[in-house]
C-alpha positions as CSV (number, residue, x, y, z in Angstrom):
1,M,145.6,122.3,170.4
2,S,144.0,125.5,171.6
3,T,142.2,127.9,169.4
4,L,144.8,130.6,170.1
5,S,147.6,128.3,169.2
6,R,146.0,127.3,165.9
7,S,145.3,131.0,165.1
8,W,148.9,131.9,165.8
9,Q,150.2,129.1,163.6
10,S,147.9,130.1,160.7
11,S,148.9,133.7,160.9
12,Q,152.6,132.6,160.8
13,R,152.1,130.6,157.7
14,D,150.5,133.5,155.8
15,P,151.2,136.7,157.8
16,I,150.4,139.1,154.9
17,D,147.4,139.2,152.6
18,P,148.8,137.7,149.3
19,G,146.9,140.0,147.1
20,L,148.1,143.1,148.9
21,L,151.7,141.8,149.0
22,W,152.0,140.8,145.3
23,S,150.3,143.9,144.0
24,V,152.7,146.1,146.0
25,L,155.7,144.1,144.8
26,A,154.5,144.2,141.2
27,L,154.2,148.0,141.3
28,L,157.6,148.4,143.0
29,G,159.2,146.2,140.4
30,L,157.5,147.9,137.4
31,G,158.5,151.3,138.9
32,L,162.1,150.3,139.2
33,V,162.3,149.1,135.6
34,M,160.5,152.2,134.2
35,V,162.4,154.7,136.4
36,Y,165.6,153.3,134.9
37,S,164.3,153.4,131.4
38,A,162.9,156.9,131.8
39,S,166.0,158.4,133.5
40,I,169.0,156.8,131.8
41,V,169.4,159.6,129.2
42,A,168.8,162.4,131.8
43,A,171.3,160.8,134.1
44,E,174.0,160.5,131.4
45,A,173.5,164.2,130.6
46,D,173.6,165.5,134.2
47,R,177.0,166.4,135.8
48,H,175.3,166.1,139.3
49,T,174.9,162.3,138.6
50,G,178.5,161.9,137.5
51,Y,177.1,161.2,134.0
52,H,176.2,157.7,135.3
53,G,173.3,156.3,133.4
54,A,172.3,154.0,136.3
55,Y,172.3,156.8,138.9
56,Y,168.5,157.0,139.4
57,L,168.2,153.2,139.2
58,L,170.7,152.7,142.0
59,H,169.1,155.4,144.1
60,Q,165.6,154.0,143.5
61,G,166.8,150.5,144.4
62,A,168.3,151.8,147.6
63,Y,165.1,153.7,148.5
64,I,163.1,150.5,148.0
65,V,165.4,148.4,150.1
66,V,165.2,151.0,152.9
67,A,161.5,151.2,152.5
68,L,161.0,147.5,152.8
69,A,163.2,147.4,155.9
70,L,161.2,150.2,157.5
71,S,158.0,148.5,156.4
72,F,159.0,145.3,158.2
73,G,159.5,147.3,161.3
74,A,156.2,149.1,160.9
75,F,154.5,145.8,160.5
76,Q,155.7,144.7,163.9
77,I,153.9,147.7,165.6
78,S,150.4,146.9,166.8
79,E,147.3,148.7,165.6
80,E,146.8,149.9,169.2
81,T,150.3,151.5,169.3
82,W,149.7,153.3,166.0
83,Q,146.5,154.8,167.4
84,R,148.3,156.0,170.5
85,L,151.1,157.5,168.3
86,A,148.7,159.2,165.8
87,G,148.6,162.6,167.5
88,Y,152.4,162.7,168.1
89,L,153.1,161.7,164.5
90,F,150.8,164.4,163.3
91,I,152.6,167.1,165.4
92,A,156.0,165.7,164.2
93,C,155.0,166.1,160.6
94,L,153.7,169.6,161.3
95,A,157.1,170.4,162.7
96,G,158.7,169.0,159.6
97,L,156.5,171.2,157.4
98,L,157.6,174.2,159.5
99,L,161.3,173.3,159.3
100,V,161.4,173.3,155.5
101,L,160.3,177.0,155.6
102,I,163.2,178.1,157.8
103,P,166.0,179.7,155.7
104,G,169.1,177.5,155.7
105,V,167.2,174.5,156.9
106,G,164.8,173.8,154.1
107,R,166.1,173.0,150.6
108,E,164.7,174.9,147.7
109,V,164.2,173.2,144.3
110,N,162.6,174.9,141.3
111,G,161.2,177.7,143.5
112,S,159.6,175.4,146.1
113,K,160.8,174.6,149.6
114,R,159.7,171.1,150.3
115,W,162.8,169.2,151.4
116,L,165.0,168.6,154.4
117,S,168.5,167.3,153.9
118,A,169.2,164.4,156.2
119,V,172.5,162.6,156.5
120,V,172.3,160.4,153.4
121,L,169.0,161.4,151.8
122,T,166.6,164.2,151.3
123,V,163.3,164.0,153.2
124,Q,160.0,165.6,151.9
125,P,157.8,166.1,155.0
126,S,154.6,166.6,153.0
127,E,154.7,162.9,151.9
128,F,154.7,161.7,155.5
129,M,152.0,164.2,156.3
130,K,149.6,162.2,154.1
131,L,150.1,159.2,156.3
132,A,150.0,161.3,159.5
133,A,146.7,162.8,158.3
134,A,145.2,159.3,157.8
135,L,146.3,158.2,161.2
136,Y,145.1,161.4,163.0
137,A,141.8,161.6,161.2
138,A,141.0,157.9,161.9
139,D,141.9,158.4,165.6
140,Y,139.9,161.6,165.8
141,A,136.8,160.1,164.2
142,V,136.8,157.2,166.7
143,R,137.3,159.5,169.7
144,K,134.6,162.0,168.5
145,A,132.2,159.4,167.2
146,A,129.3,160.7,169.3
147,L,129.9,164.2,168.1
148,M,130.3,163.7,164.4
149,H,126.9,165.2,163.6
150,S,128.0,168.6,165.1
151,L,129.9,171.2,163.0
152,R,131.3,172.9,166.1
153,E,132.2,169.9,168.2
154,G,132.7,167.3,165.6
155,F,134.4,169.1,162.7
156,M,135.9,172.4,163.8
157,P,138.8,170.9,165.9
158,M,139.9,168.9,162.9
159,A,139.3,171.9,160.6
160,I,141.7,174.0,162.8
161,A,144.4,171.3,162.5
162,M,143.9,171.1,158.7
163,F,144.1,174.9,158.5
164,L,147.6,174.8,160.1
165,V,148.6,172.1,157.6
166,A,147.2,174.2,154.7
167,L,149.1,177.3,155.8
168,L,152.4,175.5,155.8
169,L,151.9,173.5,152.6
170,L,150.8,176.7,150.7
171,R,153.9,178.5,151.9
172,E,156.2,175.8,150.3
173,P,154.1,175.8,148.0
174,D,152.7,172.3,147.6
175,F,149.1,172.6,146.4
176,G,149.0,169.0,145.2
177,A,150.0,167.5,148.6
178,L,147.4,169.8,150.3
179,A,144.7,168.5,148.0
180,I,145.5,164.9,148.8
181,V,145.7,165.6,152.6
182,V,142.2,167.2,152.4
183,V,140.8,164.3,150.4
184,I,142.1,161.8,152.9
185,T,140.8,163.7,155.9
186,M,137.4,164.4,154.5
187,A,137.0,160.8,153.4
188,V,137.9,159.4,156.8
189,L,135.6,161.8,158.6
190,F,132.7,160.9,156.2
191,L,133.3,157.2,156.7
192,G,133.6,157.8,160.4
193,G,130.1,159.1,160.6
194,L,130.2,162.8,159.7
195,N,126.7,164.0,158.9
196,W,126.1,163.7,155.2
197,R,124.4,167.1,154.9
198,L,127.3,168.7,156.7
199,F,129.7,166.7,154.5
200,V,128.1,168.0,151.3
201,V,128.2,171.6,152.5
202,L,131.9,171.2,153.5
203,V,132.8,169.7,150.1
204,L,131.2,172.6,148.3
205,A,132.9,175.1,150.6
206,L,136.3,173.4,150.0
207,G,135.7,173.4,146.3
208,M,135.1,177.1,146.4
209,A,138.2,177.6,148.5
210,F,140.4,175.6,146.1
211,A,138.9,177.5,143.2
212,L,139.7,180.8,144.8
213,L,143.3,179.6,145.5
214,V,143.6,178.9,141.8
215,V,142.0,182.1,140.6
216,L,144.0,184.4,143.0
217,T,147.4,182.8,142.2
218,P,148.5,183.7,138.7
219,Y,150.8,180.7,138.0
220,R,148.0,178.2,139.1
221,M,145.5,180.0,136.9
222,Q,148.0,179.8,134.0
223,R,148.2,176.0,134.5
224,V,144.5,175.7,134.2
225,T,144.1,177.9,131.1
226,W,147.0,176.3,129.3
227,F,145.9,172.8,130.3
228,L,142.6,173.4,128.4
229,D,144.6,174.1,125.1
230,P,148.3,173.2,125.5
231,W,148.8,173.4,121.7
232,R,148.4,177.2,121.8
233,D,152.0,177.4,123.2
234,P,153.6,174.0,122.8
235,F,157.1,175.3,123.3
236,N,156.5,177.2,126.5
237,K,153.4,177.0,128.8
238,G,152.1,173.8,127.2
239,Y,155.5,172.1,126.8
240,Q,155.2,169.4,129.4
241,L,151.6,168.4,128.5
242,T,152.1,168.4,124.8
243,H,155.1,166.1,125.1
244,A,153.2,163.8,127.4
245,L,150.4,163.6,124.9
246,I,152.9,162.9,122.1
247,A,154.3,160.0,124.2
248,F,150.8,158.6,124.6
249,G,150.2,158.9,120.9
250,R,153.4,157.2,119.9
251,G,152.7,154.3,122.3
252,R,149.6,153.1,120.4
253,L,148.5,149.6,121.5
254,F,151.7,147.7,122.4
255,G,154.2,150.6,122.7
256,V,157.5,151.3,120.9
257,G,159.3,148.8,123.1
258,L,161.0,149.0,126.6
259,G,163.8,151.5,126.5
260,A,162.9,152.9,123.0
261,S,161.1,156.0,124.2
262,V,162.0,159.2,122.3
263,E,160.3,161.6,124.7
264,K,162.5,160.6,127.6
265,E,165.5,161.9,125.6
266,L,165.4,165.3,127.3
267,Y,162.1,166.3,125.6
268,L,159.7,165.4,128.4
269,P,160.6,167.1,131.7
270,E,160.4,165.0,134.9
271,A,160.0,161.8,132.9
272,H,161.1,159.6,135.8
273,T,159.0,161.4,138.4
274,D,155.7,163.2,137.7
275,F,155.5,162.0,134.1
276,L,156.5,158.4,134.4
277,M,153.1,157.3,133.2
278,A,153.7,159.0,129.9
279,V,156.9,156.9,129.4
280,I,155.0,153.8,130.3
281,A,152.4,154.7,127.7
282,E,155.1,155.3,125.0
283,E,157.2,152.2,125.7
284,L,154.5,149.7,126.7
285,G,151.5,151.2,125.0
286,L,147.8,151.0,125.9
287,V,148.4,147.4,127.2
288,G,151.0,148.7,129.7
289,V,148.8,151.5,130.8
290,C,145.9,149.2,131.4
291,I,148.0,146.8,133.4
292,T,149.3,149.6,135.6
293,I,145.8,150.9,136.2
294,A,144.6,147.4,136.9
295,L,147.4,146.9,139.5
296,F,146.4,150.1,141.3
297,A,142.7,149.2,141.1
298,F,143.4,145.8,142.6
299,L,145.6,147.3,145.3
300,V,143.0,149.8,146.3
301,W,140.2,147.1,146.3
302,R,142.3,144.8,148.6
303,I,142.9,147.7,151.0
304,F,139.2,148.6,151.1
305,R,138.4,144.9,151.7
306,I,140.8,144.8,154.6
307,G,139.1,147.9,156.0
308,Q,135.6,146.5,155.6
309,R,136.7,143.3,157.4
310,A,138.0,145.3,160.3
311,A,134.8,147.3,160.5
312,A,132.8,144.1,160.6
313,M,134.8,143.2,163.6
314,E,134.1,146.6,165.2
315,R,137.7,147.6,165.0
316,Y,136.8,151.1,163.8
317,F,140.2,152.8,164.0
318,A,141.8,150.1,161.9
319,A,138.9,150.2,159.4
320,L,139.0,154.0,159.0
321,L,142.8,154.0,158.7
322,A,142.8,151.3,156.0
323,Q,140.1,153.1,154.1
324,G,141.9,156.4,154.4
325,I,145.1,154.8,153.0
326,A,143.0,153.3,150.1
327,V,141.6,156.8,149.3
328,W,145.1,158.2,149.4
329,M,146.5,155.6,146.9
330,A,143.4,156.0,144.7
331,A,143.3,159.8,144.7
332,Q,147.0,160.4,144.1
333,S,147.3,157.7,141.4
334,C,144.2,159.1,139.6
335,V,145.5,162.7,139.8
336,N,148.9,161.7,138.4
337,M,147.4,159.7,135.6
338,G,144.9,162.4,134.8
339,V,147.8,165.0,134.6
340,N,149.8,162.7,132.3
341,M,146.8,162.1,130.0
342,G,145.8,165.8,129.8
343,L,142.6,165.3,131.8
344,L,143.8,167.5,134.7
345,P,146.0,170.6,135.0
346,T,149.7,169.9,135.5
347,K,150.4,169.2,139.2
348,G,153.5,168.0,140.9
349,L,152.3,164.7,142.3
350,T,154.2,161.4,141.8
351,L,152.7,158.0,141.0
352,P,152.6,156.0,144.2
353,L,155.1,153.1,144.4
354,L,156.4,153.8,140.8
355,S,157.8,157.3,140.5
356,Y,161.4,158.1,141.5
357,G,161.7,159.6,145.0
358,G,162.7,158.4,148.4
359,S,160.1,160.1,150.6
360,G,157.2,159.0,148.5
361,I,158.4,155.3,148.4
362,L,159.1,155.3,152.2
363,A,155.7,156.9,153.1
364,N,153.8,154.6,150.7
365,C,155.5,151.4,151.9
366,I,155.1,152.2,155.6
367,A,151.4,153.0,155.0
368,L,150.9,149.7,153.2
369,A,152.7,147.8,156.0
370,I,150.3,149.3,158.5
371,V,147.4,148.0,156.3
372,A,149.1,144.5,156.3
373,R,149.3,144.7,160.1
374,I,145.6,145.5,160.3
375,D,144.8,142.5,158.1
376,H,147.2,140.4,160.2
377,E,145.5,141.3,163.4
378,S,142.0,140.7,161.9
379,R,143.1,137.1,161.0
380,L,144.6,136.5,164.4
381,L,141.1,137.3,165.8
382,T,139.4,134.9,163.4
383,G,141.7,131.9,163.5
384,G,143.7,133.0,160.4
385,R,140.9,133.0,157.9
386,R,141.2,135.7,155.2
387,S,137.7,135.8,153.7
């Protein structure tokens, strides 16, 4: 039997890294259970849901089914094709960010225009921009590898592209998504060979820019000041954070029990989206929180390992893309958990793979399917070995 034949048969027996697959499925399953638990009271009290307690459960289940189907399709697309499509996908996501700002096209919720209404679901282009940024930055770093030491030739073209993204995201506004996109892009460029001195200067400059955005925008500044002491005004500015902290306090070691949360009973706003971690803490306790963190840590570690393996095989686009997606998952989960625990100012970022929301689930699953494809192609080239 030829080497190619043995390689193909081995990859068919185990086409997806088991650690990656099971950690993703575990997080999706945990998220489905906790979204139902966190949303049942809110769904029963909302006329838009038809007072149906399982409304969010059914929708989240449908999102997961669609996401898994699209992920299967994304897994069939080769790494080379993803690299060719990177620029086009980035432009398409830019167009999506522009469309949400057009009156009558974009849908406004709670003062923010972040959504486009499709036929059967609502799409949030900023979620897909995170994936597009990882793809585009990885392709850019590979194409400009010889120029990454230069500010003008290596960094400025990407900076212009990111400036356009920033303008559109700040118009929505979606400061959280912008922060994640910037972190992904900078991480990929640094891993792609950006001069470390230049990287340090850029990080300091970006830090100052973000600080100015906070200081010059009253509502962002209020979030920072009230985050430092939410108990000063627990019924107004500090309302969300104080109730999240109460949920953590009530959970103790083993929690009050699945479904027994008090905070989800219309006390904690956005319990099934931005503050799902607080409900996990209340119902499953410190043990549940540690298991959730461990699942994310394992997932990020597996993705980085897949990226390192691709780099060892000199597949640099694949390596940078995988590592960019790992940074995305790590950064967004850390920010969400930090907000829930009162370690960071309140920011509208969901918990990847867990929180309710179609666009987030779709973007996360497609990104992880691309990582699985990268691992699959690596093992095809090494006779199916995973180590």
